[in-house]
C-alpha positions in Angstrom: 47.6 193.7 219.4 45.6 193.0 222.4 42.7 195.1 221.3 42.8 193.3 218.0 41.1 190.2 219.7 37.5 189.8 218.5 36.6 186.5 220.0 33.9 187.0 222.7 32.9 190.4 221.5 29.5 191.0 220.3 28.9 193.3 217.2 25.3 194.8 217.4 23.2 194.3 214.4 19.8 193.5 213.1 20.6 191.0 210.1 19.0 187.6 209.6 22.1 186.1 211.2 21.7 188.2 214.4 17.9 187.2 214.5 18.6 183.4 214.2 18.0 181.2 217.2 21.3 180.8 219.1 20.9 176.9 219.1 21.0 177.3 215.1 24.1 179.4 215.2 25.9 177.0 217.7 25.1 173.9 215.7 26.0 175.7 212.5 29.4 176.7 214.2 30.0 173.1 215.4 29.1 171.8 212.0 31.5 174.2 210.3 34.3 173.2 212.5 33.7 169.6 211.9 33.7 170.2 208.2 37.0 171.8 208.3 38.4 168.6 209.8 36.6 166.5 207.2 37.9 168.1 204.0 40.9 166.6 202.5 41.6 169.1 199.6 41.5 172.7 198.8 38.1 172.4 197.1 36.5 171.7 200.5 38.2 174.8 202.0 37.0 176.8 199.1 33.6 175.8 199.6 33.8 176.5 203.4 35.2 179.8 202.7 32.7 180.6 200.1 29.9 179.7 202.7 31.6 181.8 205.4 32.0 184.9 203.5 28.1 184.5 202.4 27.3 184.4 206.2 29.6 187.4 206.9 27.9 189.3 204.0 24.4 188.5 205.3 25.4 189.4 208.9 26.8 192.8 207.9 29.6 192.7 210.1 32.5 194.6 208.6 35.3 192.6 207.3 37.9 194.8 208.7 36.6 194.1 212.2 36.5 190.4 211.4 40.0 189.9 210.1 41.3 192.3 212.9 41.1 189.2 215.2 43.6 187.4 213.1 46.3 189.9 214.0 46.5 188.6 217.5 46.9 185.0 216.5 49.4 185.8 213.5 52.3 184.3 215.5 50.6 180.9 216.0 49.5 180.7 212.5 53.0 181.5 211.1 54.5 179.1 213.7 52.3 176.3 212.5 53.1 177.2 208.9 56.7 177.0 209.5 56.8 173.8 211.4 54.8 171.9 208.7 56.8 173.5 205.8 60.3 172.1 207.1 59.2 169.1 208.9 57.6 166.7 206.3 59.5 164.6 204.2 58.7 164.2 200.3 59.7 165.6 196.9 62.5 168.2 197.6 61.6 171.8 196.3 64.4 173.7 197.9 67.3 172.8 200.1 69.9 174.8 201.9 71.9 173.6 204.9 69.6 171.8 207.3 66.6 173.5 205.9 64.6 171.5 203.2 61.2 172.5 201.8 59.2 169.6 200.0 56.1 169.7 198.0 54.3 167.8 200.7 55.5 170.1 203.3 54.3 173.2 201.4 51.0 171.7 200.7 50.4 170.6 204.3 51.6 174.1 205.7 49.2 175.7 203.4 46.5 173.3 204.4 47.0 173.9 208.2 47.3 177.7 207.8 44.0 177.9 205.9 42.2 175.7 208.2 43.3 177.7 211.3 42.1 181.1 209.6 38.9 179.6 208.6 38.4 178.0 212.2 39.2 181.4 213.9 37.0 183.5 211.7 34.1 181.1 211.7 34.3 180.8 215.6 34.3 184.5 215.8 31.3 185.0 213.8 29.2 183.0 216.5 30.0 185.6 219.2 29.9 188.5 217.1 26.3 187.9 216.1 25.0 186.4 219.4 24.3 188.1 222.6 26.1 186.6 225.6 22.5 186.0 227.2 21.3 184.3 224.1 24.5 182.3 223.7 23.8 181.2 227.4 20.2 180.0 226.9 21.1 178.6 223.6 23.8 176.3 225.2 21.6 175.4 228.0 18.8 174.3 225.8 21.2 172.0 223.8 22.5 170.5 227.0 19.3 170.2 228.8 18.8 166.5 227.7 21.9 165.6 229.4 20.4 166.5 232.8 18.8 163.3 232.9 22.2 161.8 233.5 23.2 164.2 236.1 24.9 166.8 233.9 24.5 170.4 235.1 23.6 171.8 231.8 22.9 175.4 233.2 26.3 175.9 235.0 28.4 174.6 232.1 26.6 177.0 229.8 27.0 179.9 232.2 30.6 179.1 232.7 31.3 178.9 228.9 29.5 182.0 228.3 31.4 183.9 231.2 34.7 182.6 229.7 34.1 183.9 226.2 32.5 187.1 227.4 35.5 188.0 229.7 38.3 187.4 227.0 37.9 191.0 225.8 37.5 192.3 229.3 41.0 190.5 230.3 42.6 191.6 227.3 41.7 195.4 227.9 42.9 194.9 231.4 46.1 193.4 230.2 46.6 196.4 227.8 46.2 198.8 230.8 48.6 197.0 232.8 51.4 197.1 229.9 50.8 200.8 229.3 51.0 201.5 233.1 54.4 199.5 233.5 55.8 201.2 230.3 55.0 204.6 231.8 57.0 203.5 235.0 59.9 202.6 232.5 59.4 198.9 232.0 60.9 197.6 228.7 59.1 194.6 227.2 60.9 194.5 223.7 64.7 194.3 224.2 66.7 191.6 225.7 67.0 187.9 225.4 64.1 185.6 225.4 64.7 184.7 229.1 64.9 188.5 229.9 61.6 189.2 228.1 60.0 186.2 230.1 61.1 187.7 233.4 59.8 191.1 232.2 56.3 189.6 232.0 56.2 189.1 235.8 55.1 192.7 236.5 52.3 192.1 233.9 51.2 188.6 235.1 50.9 189.4 238.8 48.6 192.4 238.4 46.6 190.4 236.0 46.0 187.8 238.2 44.8 190.1 241.0 42.6 192.0 238.6 41.1 188.8 237.4 40.1 187.7 240.9 38.8 191.1 241.7 36.5 190.9 238.6 35.5 187.4 239.4 34.5 188.6 243.1 32.6 191.7 241.7 30.8 189.4 239.2 29.8 186.8 242.1 28.6 189.7 244.3 26.6 191.1 241.5 25.0 187.7 240.8 24.1 187.3 244.4 22.8 190.8 244.7 20.3 189.8 241.9 19.4 186.6 244.0 21.0 184.3 241.4 20.7 180.6 242.8 21.4 178.5 239.7 19.3 177.0 236.9 16.5 175.5 239.0 13.2 177.5 238.9 14.7 180.1 236.8 12.5 181.9 234.4 13.4 184.1 231.4 12.0 187.2 230.0 12.5 186.2 226.4 12.1 182.5 225.7 14.0 181.3 222.5 12.1 179.4 219.9 12.9 178.0 216.6 11.2 179.9 213.6 10.8 179.4 210.0 14.4 181.2 209.2 15.8 178.5 211.6 14.4 175.9 209.6 15.7 177.5 206.3 19.3 177.8 207.8 19.1 174.1 208.8 18.3 172.9 205.3 20.9 175.4 204.0 23.4 173.8 206.6 22.4 170.3 205.6 23.0 171.1 201.7 26.4 172.8 202.8 27.5 169.7 204.6 26.6 167.4 201.9 28.4 169.5 199.3 31.6 169.3 201.6 31.4 165.5 202.1 31.1 165.2 198.3 34.1 167.4 197.9 36.3 164.8 199.2 35.9 162.7 196.1 36.7 165.7 193.8 
């Protein structure tokens, strides 16, 4: 399950989506997330899903690879669905003992589950189609106007990119630790909930130590390359908006307009 996490990974490709400016993709992802919280009916989700699958098709990232990322968060999605299913009052559809399913609860449960699925997949597309260095440059460019009020845009962009980039690394490290502990006879699947929580201690302690080691190695590597922050820093490849970015912006504006209009369908 740990290897199924796709957030933070980059899938190499030469599609139009891969070649778009990182700022265009970041703004598009933010707009998509905002859209998911704007819609108030399933028509809006249908439009969002159609646009998302169109982007996936153009990006040429395998659907199997993208949907694999949902496996790791299946428990969260299921928990959200169940909570909304049984905790909302309304017109009763089914009742047994203390459990009651209402029409409003079923609708909200489906609503939240679909929203979470689209949110996770939409966010994953950004990292799958954008190199970490391009993501850092794009975030820094977008945050650059805030430097006038003292916001360290370069440092914020760097921290966010490193955090995303090291999600797969830490997950891989966790997988190695689990397999090493299981080879020593550790059992993580049997026992009560309290016992299972205690069994996680042999995983968490080595993981923390490994995280600090990876962070130290990264800091030493940056110092060895004379990294001193964003001031005076130059880039080998500067990012620029191109015609395809303008076309993507127009498509995004039309998409947002259709989504807003769907609220009245």
